[in-house]
N, C-alpha and C positions, 0 to 999 in steps of 0.2 A: 252763279246759281244753277244754270242749266247742267253743268258738269256734276255738281253736288246732287242735283235732283236725280240724275241717271243712276247714281249709286243706290237710291232708295226705290225708284220706280222703274221696273223692268218693262221694256216695250215688248209687244207680242203681236204676232199676226198669223193667220192661217188661211189657206185658200180652199178649205173643205166646203163642199156644197151640201145642202140639206133638203134638196127637192124631195117631196113626198113624205117628209118627216113632220111630226107634230110635237110642239113644245108648249108647256104651261109655265108661265113665270108669275109667281105671286108678288104683289107689291110692285107691279110693272108700270104704274102711272108716273113715276118720277125716279130720279137717282139711278142707282146701279141697276135696278130692275128694268127700267125703261131702256137703258143703254144695252143691256143683255138682250132684251126683246128685239130691239132695233137691229142688232148684229145678226141674230138668228133669222129674222125676216129677210135681211139682205142676202142671206145664203139660200133662200128659197123655202124655208120652213113655214108651216102654218103655225102661227103663234097666238096663244090665248093669253090675254092680259087678265089676270085674276086679281081684282081690286075691290076695296071696300067702297070707294067713292066712284060711282058709275060716271058722273059728269067728267071727272078727271081722267078716268079710264078711256072714255070716248074721245076726249081731247088728245090724249097720248096716242091712241090708235090712229087718229087723223094725221097727227104730226109724223108718225113713223111711216105711214103710207105715202105722205107727201115727200118725205125724205128718201124713201127707198124706191118709190115708183110702184110697179105692180107688186103687190104683197098681200098675203092673206093674214090679216091681223084682226082678232076678234076680242072685244072686251066682254068680260062676264063678271057678275057681282060675286065677291067672296069676302065675307067678314070672318076673319080667323078668330075673333073673340066670341063667336057664337056657333056652337056645334050644329044648330039647325041650319044656319047659312052654309056651313061646310057640306052638310048632307045634300042640300038643294043644289049646290054647285056641282058636286060629284054626280048627282043624278042627271044634271044638264049635260055634263061631259059624256056620260054613257049614252045619252040620247042623241048626241050630235056628232060624236067622234068615233071613228072606227079603230083608231090606234093612238098611242101616246108613247113617244120615244124619249122625251126629256121632261122631268118634273123638277123645276128649279125653285126650291123653297127659299125665297129671297126676302119676303116681307118681314118687317120687324118693328118693334117699339123699343126705345132706349131710355133708361134712367128717368122714367116718368114718375109723377107723384103717385101714391098708392091708389089703385083702382082695381076693380074685379071685372072679369068677363061676364057675359050673360049667364054662364054656368057656374059662376062663383069662384073661378080660379084667379089667382093674382095675375094681373094683366101681362107682365113680361114673360112669366113662365107659361101662362095660358096661350098667348099669341105666338111667341117665338118658338116654344117647344111643343106644347100639347096640340095647338091648332094645326101645325105642320105634321105632327105625328098622326093625328086623326085623318087629315087629308091624304097622306101617303097610304095609310091603311085602306081607305075607301077606294083609292085609284090603283092599288097594287095589282088587281086582276087584269086591268087594261095594260099596265106596264109589262106584266108577265106575258100577256098575249102578243105584245108588240116587240118582244125581245129580239135583238139586243137593245136594251133601254137603260136610261141612267136617272138616278135621283141625286140631286146636288143640293146640299144643305148649307146655306150661307151662315157661317159662325163668325168668329172674330178672334184675333190674338188675345183679346181680353178674357177668353175662356181660361187662360193660364192662371188667372187670379180667382177662378171660380171654385166653389165647393157645392156639392149637391147636399142640401139640408133635408135629408130623408124624413127627419122628425118634424119638419115644418116647410114642406115644399111650396106652400102657398103664402108663406110669410105672414101667417095669421098671428104668430106670437110676437114677431118683431119684423119691421120692414125697413130696409135700407135700399134706396133705388139702385145704387151701384152693385151691391151684393146680389140683388135680385136679377139684375141684368147679366152679370158674369156667370151666375148659376145657369141662366137660360142658354147662354152661349156654350157653356161646358156641356149642357144637356144636348145641344145640337151635335157635338162631336161624339158623345157617347151613343146617341141614337144612330148616327151614321155607322159607327163601329159594329153595333149589334145587328142592325138591319142588313149590313153587308154580308155578315156570316149566314144569315137566314135565307138570303135570296141569291147567293152567289151561283148556285147550281141551276138557277132559273133564268140566267142570262141578264140579270139586272145588276148593274154596277152602281155602287153608292160611294159618295165621298163628301167630306166637309171642307169648306173653303173659308179662308181668311181674305177678305177683299182689300185689307190695308185700311189706313185712316183716310176716309173719303169725305169730301165736302158735300154732304147731302142734307135733306130736311131732317134726317134722324138726329142731328146735333141740337135740335131746338130745345130739348129738355136739359141740355148740359148746363153745368154751373157757369157763371159769367167768366171765371178764370179760365175754364177750358175753351170757352168760345173765344176768349182773347188769344189763347194759344193758337187756335185754328186760324184766326185772322192774321196773327203776327208771323207764323211759320207756314203760311199758305203755300209757299213754293215746295214744301215737303209733303203737302197733303194732295192726295190723288183727285183727279177729276172723276166724275161718275163713269166716264168712258174707261179710264184706267182702272177704276174699281171693279169694273165688269170683267177685266181680262182673265182673272183666275177662274171665275165661273165658266167662261167660254172655253178656256184651256181644258177644263175638266169635262165639258160637253163634247169637245171636238177631237181630243187627243186619242188616237187608237191605243188599244191595249193598256188602258189606265188601270193602275193598281186599285182594286176595290177596297173600301174600308179606310182609305188613306185620308190624311189631312193635308191640304194643299195651300200654299201661300206663295205669292209672287211667281205664279205659273210654274211651280215645282212642288214635289213632295217635300213636306217640311216636318220637323219634329213638333209634337204637341206635348202638353204638360203630362206629368206623371198621373194626375187624376184622370186625364182624358184617355190614358192607356189602361185603365182599370176595368178588366173584363167583368169582374164580379159586380162592380158598380153599374156597368152598362146593362147587365142582365136584371139587376134590381130596379133600375130606373124604368126599364121596359115594362116590368111587372107592375110597378107603381103607376105608370102612365095608363096602362090598360085598365087598371082598377079605377082610377079617377074618371076615365072616359066611359067606363062600363062596357068595355069590349073584350072579346077574346081574340087574340092575334097570336097564333102558334107559329 
């Protein structure tokens, strides 16, 4: 089993220090986000845990500090399903932080029953794509001011099954939990691609990441058959620590190619739909329109 597992899960390590750097990790109270935050804190970074549930965020911060020792780990409330909460979070960051070197857009919901955000967007598209799109828009001035800086968007290999339904982005005509999820993950890759072009000359590197199939709370809405697969083939499924490797690789590797899609700690091919520059530009415009913002 161990030998077979090594074929699927690449081990990775780096001795890069991040003293004096600041990172935000969304969804950092559990799973991949928590492991990413813990690793960054170990390297000396100031890490902001951006989480919907403050009790869980405070518990995660205490656990990370206990594990790392001397560390600067700060929990802040961020509900990506509510643009007002995103605005309040960004305002707090500008009031408390002088710089921002890493924005790791890690939080997500997967294959949940139909629901809408506070602003009326379909939950998966609203949280996984629009919430992070808006957060990045609000924090971009600080990222530019702190350059060289990086934006890392956690997507999934599932993006390859996705299609952007421009005529029904919010699944109002028809909702299918898997189709909505893979659309949101494709949107993550297209957003990374378009953003990278727009900020390359400003010293901000952008990439999309596939963490692999990871045993995290995100699988709670999966069908029973998929949950059975997760339990049966657990040896092929990554731990949250292993799931964080590619996000960390993209944060710490010097001279990273901007606009790239990374998997298993390496640049990887993405789907044809994810390479569509016209779709990326169209999604950008549609996202700005839905959010009521102008982002040139």
